N, C-alpha and C positions, 0 to 999 in steps of 0.2 A: 503492499500501498504506500502508496508515496506520502510527500511530508501535506502537499497540499490537502489531501483526501483527511488526510487525519487534523491536519489546524481546523477544519473545516466540521468536524465531529466532536473539537475541545471546542470549539466557539457555542455551540448547544451546549454550554455545560457553564457559562456564565449570564448575567442576569442582559437582556440588551439595553444600551444604554439610552437607545429610542425607542417610541409608546410604539407598543406592538402589541395586540390582546393576546392571537395567539402563544405566544409565545412566552406572555407574563403571565397567561394561565396556569403553561408548561411548568413554569416554577413555583407557582402557587400551589400546585397540585401537588409536584417531588415533596416540596415541604410537607403538605398535609400527610403525605405516604409516612416519611417519615416516624410524625407523631404520632400517627395513625398504628405504624409498628408499635412505637413505647410506650406507649400504653395500653398495647394488648400484653404486653409483659406484664401488667398489676393481674396477682394474683389475690390478691386477701390478706394475705404475708406480709410480715414487713421490709423483704426482701421481691426484689424483680424477679419471675423464673425465666428458668432459661429456654429456649426453643426448644432444645432438644433434651431438655429436663436434667444436664452437667452443669454444673458451674467449676470450670478450673482456671484458677491463677497461678497454679505451676508448672504449665507447658512449658519447654523449651524452646525461649525467646531467639539462643542463638541462628537456628534455621529460618529466621524470616528474612526473605528477599524483598524488591522495589518488584511491581508486576513488570514483566517488560513489555507490554499493551495494553490500550486505554479500555477503561471501561464504562460503560452505561451508566449514568447517574442513577437510575435503580437499582443495581447493582451495589454501584457503592450504598447507598444509603441501608440496602439490607448485612454488607457490611460494618458500616458502621454503628447500627442499631444490636448488632450482636454485642459489640463489647462493652453496652448497657446490662445485660443478661446478668444478673443474680446483685445487681444491687442495691445498696437501701435504699425505702422509701422514706424518703424523711419526713414527708409528713405524715407518714402510719404512729396513730400512738401511743405503738408497740416499741418505737424507736424512742428510747432515753439518751442514750449513750454519750453526747456533747453537745452544746452549743452549734448545732447547723439544724440549719431550719428548713421548712421548705419553705422556694422560692413561691410568691403570688403570683398570678396567673399575670398581674400587671407588672410585675418586674421583667418576667419570661418575655413580654410582648417586648418592653423597652429595651431587654438586651441584643431582641433578636432583631429590632430594626437598626442598633447600631453596626451590628455582622453584616448587614443590608448594605446599609449608608453606608461604615468606615469611616467615620467622624477619629480625627487625630489631633489632642484637645493640646497639644502642644503648644497652638499657632492659632488663632481663631482663621488666618485665612484657611486652614486646613478644618477647622474645627465647627466652623461658624457658630448657630444656634445653640450648640450645644455644649459650645463653650460660656453661654450666657449661661444657659443650665449651672452649668458648674458655680458661677457668680451668683446665679440664685440662690443655690441650696446653699454656700454657706453663708449668705445671709437670712436663708430662712434658720438655721440653725443657730447663727450668732445671737440671732432675737430669742431662739428659746433658752437657749443655756446661760440666759442675761451677758453674754460680749458686748459690744457696741456694732450695729452691722456696719457702720459706716469708717471704723476702725479695723473690721478682722478683717483676716484674708486666711483663705484657703486652698487646700488642691484635693482632687483626689490620688489615689497610689495606689500601690504591690498588696496592701493586706495592711492588720496589724499591725505588723513587723515592721513596714516600713512608714506608718507615722513615727512609730518610734526613734524608726532612725533619721528623719528631720529633724524632730526635736531634740535631741539627743548632737545630732551636728551641729543646730545652731547653737545646743547651750557649748559644743567646746569652740566658736565665732567669737560668741558672748565674753567668755571666759580670758581667752588670748586675745581678742581687741579692750577690754578693760585694764588686764591685767596689765600690758605692753603700750597703750595708750595709742597715740592717734599712728604711731612712724613704725610701727608694729608692721611684720609678715606675717595676716595667721594662716590659719592648717590648711586653706584653699590655695593657697598657693604653694606654701612651705612643707608641709605638712605639722603634726605636733611637735617637731622634733625629740627631744630627750626629754620635756616635761611631762610632769605624773597628773593622772585624773581620777577622779573616781564618781563615782554614779552612786548615788542613794537610791534603794530601793528596799520592800521589805521583803521576809521572806518567803511569802510566797504567793507574789509577784510572780508573774510569766517568763517562762527560760529565752523571750526572744529579748531581751534585756542586755541575757551576756550573748547572747546572738549578732546582736545589735554593737556593744561595744565589742568583739574581737574583730566585726567587720570592717569596722571604724579607725581601727589599728590603737587601741587602749587595750586591750587584750581581756580578757573578760574578770582576769583577778581585781582589774579595776569597781568591777561592781562590788558594792557592800551594800550584800543583805543585814538589813535591821530587824530586830525580833518581832512578831506581831502578840496579840493580845489573845483572849480567849476570844474573841468574834470577829479573830483575821483581822484587823487593821494593826496598822505599823503603829506599834510602840516611840511616838513623838518623843517621851523622855531620851529613851535610847539615841533617835534621833538627833536629837536635840546636840549630847556630848558626842556622837559621833563628827557634828557638824562643826561643833566647837574646839575639838582635837586640829580640823584639818584647817581651821583660818587661826586660830588663836596661838599665839608660839608662846605663853606663858602656860599652857594646859599640858601637861605632858601626862597625867593623870594615864594608867594602864587602863584598855576597856576590851581587853584578851577576853575575859570572859561571858562579855555582852558579842564580841561582833567575831569572835577568832582572832589567831596570834598572826595570818598574815594582814588582815584587812589593818588591827591596830597598828602592824610595825609601817603600812602605803600609809594612813594618816597623819602619823609620826613625822612625815616627811613633808607634811605641808603641801598635798595638792591642791590642784585647781579644781574648784567643784563642775562639773561637765554637765551636770541635770540633776536635779530631785525629781525622781520617778513616782508619784504617788496612784497605786491602783483601785480604780472605783469599778468594784462587781469584779471580784478572782471570781478564778476557771471551776475553780471544786466547790472555794470557799462562800463566794458574794459578798467577803469581803470586800465593803470600803475604806480605803484611805481617809483621813481628814485630813481633805486637800487646804482647808483654814488655819489649821495648827504649820501643815508645813511652809506655808506662803511663811506665816507669822516668823518659823525661823528662819528662813534665806530670808526675810528682812531684817529680823534681829543682828546678822551675822556680819551684815551688810552698811550698815547704820554704826555698829557699837566696834568693829572690827577694822570698819577703813579697808577692806579687799580689793576695792579698786572696779569692782566689774558685778553683775546683781545675776546670781546663779539661777539658772533657766529651772523652773516648774513645771512639770509635763503631768497631766492626768489621764493615765492608760484610762480611758473609760469606751472602749472596745466593746465590751459586756450593758454595763450601768450607764451609759449615754442614755438610753431606751426610757429609763425612770424619769429623765428630766420633761417628759410629757407631762409630768403631773407640777411641775415649778408652778407654784401659786394655788396652784388646786387646792389645799387643804386650808388657803388662809378664807376661804369664801366658807358663807353661810352655807351648813346642811343641807339647807331645804334650797339650794341654787345646786342639788345636787342629781342632774339632768339625768348622769347615768344609774341613779342610784348604786354605786357602790358598795354602799352600808350593807347593802345586801349578803355579800360575799363572805359574810360574818367577823366579829368583831374582833381576832386575833392576824383574819388576813387582811383587815383594811386598815390596822397597827403598822403588820408588816410594812404595807405601801405608806403609809405616811413618814414612818422612820426610814425607811432607804431612801424618799423623794427629798426630807430635810437636809437629808446630808450627803445627797448626792448632788445639791444644791449649789454646795460650797466646789465645785470646780470655775466657777467663770470663777473663780480669782485664781487659777491656774493661766500662767502663760502661754499654754498649748495644751490643745485635746485630742485624743485619737478615739475615733467614731469608728466602731465597723457598723456598715449596713447589713451586710452580710452574715452577722449573728445576731442580734438580737430587733434587726431592721425584717428578715424577713427577702432579703435579695439573692440571687445568683452570687455562687464568688469572683472574685473577689469586687467590692466594694465598700473603698475604706478612705476616709478624709480625716487629712492633718488640718486641722484647724487653731492658727492665732489671735489671739488677743493684741497685740501690737502693742504694747507700754514700752516705750523708749528708755530701756534701759542698761545699755552700752556706749562707749562714748569715741567708737572711733568712728572719723569722720568716713560716712557712705559716699561708694561709686558713685556719679552719675549716670541717671537716665534720661532716655528721650523722651521729647514732649509730648509722643504719643503716646506714651504709656499711661496707666489711667493712674492714679493713687492706689489701688489697692498693689501698685509695689512698694509702695513708699513703708512698708512693716520688717517686720526682721527674715524675709525671706531677700532681700535686700545683699543678709550675709552671704548669703551663698550663690548671689550675681556669677553669671559667667561673665569673662571680657568681650566685648563686641566684637573685636578681633577674628575670636574664634568659632564664628555663626555668620560666614558673608554672607550667605547665600539662605540667609533666616531670616524673618523678622521685619523686614525692608517697610511692610503694608501692616496696617489692621492698629488696635490697640494694647489686646489682651494677647502676653506674652510667655507665660508661663514655663516655656520651655526656656527662657535666660538664666533657671534657678534651681529648674527641679533636675531631680538625679535622674528620669526616666527621661531619656530623649522622643519617645516614643510612646506616648501614652491612649488610650483608647476610652472612646465613650459609652461606654458599656455599663460602667459602674455609676456612671454617674447618671445616665437614662433610669437606671436600673432603680436607685434609689429617688430621683425623680416620681417615678413610677408612683414607688409606695406611699414618696412622701402625700401626694396628692387623693391616693386609695384608700388610705386609714385615715388623714386626717388625725387630730388632734383624741379626737374622742375612739379611734378603730384605736392608736397607738394606746389609750389608756383601756379601753376594755381587753386585749387580749393579753397584757401584760396583769390585770385583774383576777383574770379567768387561771390561767396558770399558779400565779402567788397562791388565788385561793384550792386549787386541787394540788399544791406541794402541799397546805396544811394537810392536807383530806390524807395524805401521805402519809405522813408523821402523824397521824392520827392511827392509821391503821397498821403501818408498823410495829408503833408503844406495844398493841394487844399480841404480837410475835414472841412466844418463849425464845430468847438466845439472840435475838434481836437489840444492839443497841444505836441511839439513832446520832452519829458524832456531830452533828449543826444546826440543835433543834433550834437557834433563836437566829438559824438564816431569812434572811428577809427577800431573799431571791425565790431563784424557781431549781435550785439545787437541793438535791436532799444526799449525804454521804450513813453511812450506816455501814454497821462489823456484826456479822454472823459470829457464834461461839458455839465448837464443841460440844454434843452431848446435852447441848439448850441449856445451860449455864454460865451465865458469864461472870469468868475470871475479874481479881481485882489486878490486873495490869493495866490499869492506866496509874493509879500509882506504884505501882513495883512490886515485887515481892523480894523478902530478905534473902534469896538463896539465889544469886544471878543467874548461874545455867538453869534453873528452874524457870525463872520469868522469862528468859530469851529462848527457850523450846516452847514454852506455852505461845509466845508471842511468835515464833516461827508456826508452831501449829496450827495458828489461827489465822496466820496470811494464809497460810495453801491451803486453811478449810474455806476461806468467802473465794478463794478461784474459782473453787469446786463448786460452791453454793452459785456464782454467778456463771459457770457453767452451765451448768442444770436447768438455770432458767431457759436459757440460748438453747440447749439441746433438745428440750423437752417440749417444745411448742407444739407436738400432734396431740400431746398428752393432755396437756393445761392452756389455757392462753399462753400463748407464746411472747415474749419481751427480751428485748436485747437492750443491755443496762452495763456502764462501761466500769470499768476501777480505776484508782489512781492509786499509783505506788506503792507512794510517799504522802500520807493524808497529814501523819504527825512521826517524827523518830522519837525512836526511845534513847533512856539514859547508859544500853547497851548495844556490845556489840557481839554479832551471832558469831561470827570470826574469830578466829583467836590472834590477838592482837595485834584487833584490828584498829582504824581511827574509825573506822565508818559505821555509824550507828545504824541499829535493828531499825527499818524500818514498820508504818506500820499500815496494813493494804486496807482500802474502804474500799464499795460496793457505792456506786452512784447512778444514781435517777438525774437527768436533767430533764425537765420539764420545755417540751418547743413547739408542738403541734399543736396545731390550731381545733384540731379533733378531738383533742384530748376530752374526757367527760367523765365524771364523776364513779361511771361503770367501770370505765378505764382505769382507774387507780384503784377500787375496787377486787376487781380480777389481777392486778398485777401484787396487790397487795397477797391477796391468796395465792400467786404463786410464789412469793417468793417464804411465803410460810410451807409450801410442799415440799421444797427445795432443801430446805434447813431440815423437814423429814428426812427426805431420801437422801440424801448424798451419803453414801457406801464408804464403809473406811475403807475401800479397795480402791475407790475413786480418791479418797482423801491420798493413799500409798504411794498409786500410779503417779500423780498431781505433785506429790514430794520431791518424786525422784529428780521426774525432769525439772524442778523448782531450785532444787541446791544443785544443777548440772550448771544449770544456768547463774546462777549467784556467786558458784563459788569455784575457782580454780581446783588442781587436781593439792595443791598440798594443803588442802580444807579435810582431804578426808587420810590426811596422814595426819590433822593435828588430832582430826576427829572427836570436840567437841562436844556429837552427838552421834549416835547411831541412831539409824532411820528405826528401830523396832524401839528405842525409849524414847523417842520423839510422837511417837504416837500411841507410848501410852498414859494416861489419867493423874499427875504427879496427884 
């Protein structure tokens, strides 16, 4: 076949740029066929069924080859849809693994339209009104959270980690420009050099803080993790001492017992503070850091010790931001509550009120990370870094073109590229975020997905779905309290995540406070960890017998004071089972059924299951040296102390 023939065939695989009723209808039909195939995979369970009835993700991929000939669009659609066989159905009420929501139809359409028209929002010449939509969303969220819409700015980026990266990078620039003054060469030009930096965050915050610190060249050791209180918010008393040690040259008290030896040594070197990262809704505990107290600590060290720069304060609110829809809601008279939220119950109503009141303080942060693809019900990814833009650095900022809007008179200017670096871009238009964004190519998909849901839900829609999930979370807690051998680990949580731990032989051992016999205590912890893995597995694997549910677990809910492995500094963790409520299709019946499934699992897990899982757990967690030291033997572990 000649290349002209192949080319003519290939052209049919593109949407005709000119109006053509026949070809346009063909395009719509191809899409419709693909979606029909996809939705036909729904089986009623929490996973899509497979066309061939077999789910295989362990196939040998090394035999994969690019086809030698072109394929027809219908054949390609068959190939594509087959890759989604066995996928979790995120909207199914039985899926309670993590903060992965079902995307709304509106957001799917918003994303799909972007794939069709391919706007690039690096520059308004390429993104047109989708660039306008990005700016409108920035203003919407600024107004919602409590920033000044006329001063704030923001861009969509590649995920929650991206929002952290922008915040910490801006923090580095603020620290360097303030510390060295106008004539300095900040890291955008010369790197950080041999300067030491620290990033303060809680020990319950996301691991992406270390990821960003490593990728920015600061190293993971630059992250100082501050202990949390019982409600999983950062201990601001310890944070204050750590910030004091980093800035006050007369403060040399040891903080080793609070933050660890390596972190204490680093603070003794009086490093620059790149960022305070407060978490507003931790993944496992929905812990909410007191952002207002963090800001007060930052302001105090600036004013008291004249450090010459304002350390950046970032609110990592990628989950908790959605509770800002309740800002001011509880200040109105209850008779004005058209949604009748008091009907969700006093405890759940109090949860909403307490969480929203604490989250309202994020307006004091210098920047906020927002994930629409978490508690905003859009497809991945749709993340926004929002800047408050309070002047807090002293370097003379680069000149900008008169065509740039006032939105560039903000912290993003610390990240501006030199004009000479982009000679073929930004010669037209008014919106040029590509001058400072990390990404040189940015899709508008996240923007339009977010815009779709902001219009679809509105204020009342977001309040209603969050209130519904919080109410059901309280119901789950109540049902779990009835099950012998189940202990709730975060009963005072105000969000939608529940952590619990099951105990072997239906009795709850005194492991939270420890036992006098360390070996005995460690054996109990190890046994209970393995038992919880078995319970979680049983819930998932027996969906044909009981109503199946897919829960997840956290490998380190807390750490104990003891080490399972002899002479190891690594402390034994407590494994917990997690239920994260996120589906709008959850009902009271779903929750009661889940509790029954958990109760059945606690009863039916067999010792043989535990023994098998124990061996796998030990092989995974410990090296061969473990067996030489043999602090435990399999038989001993399974004995009831």
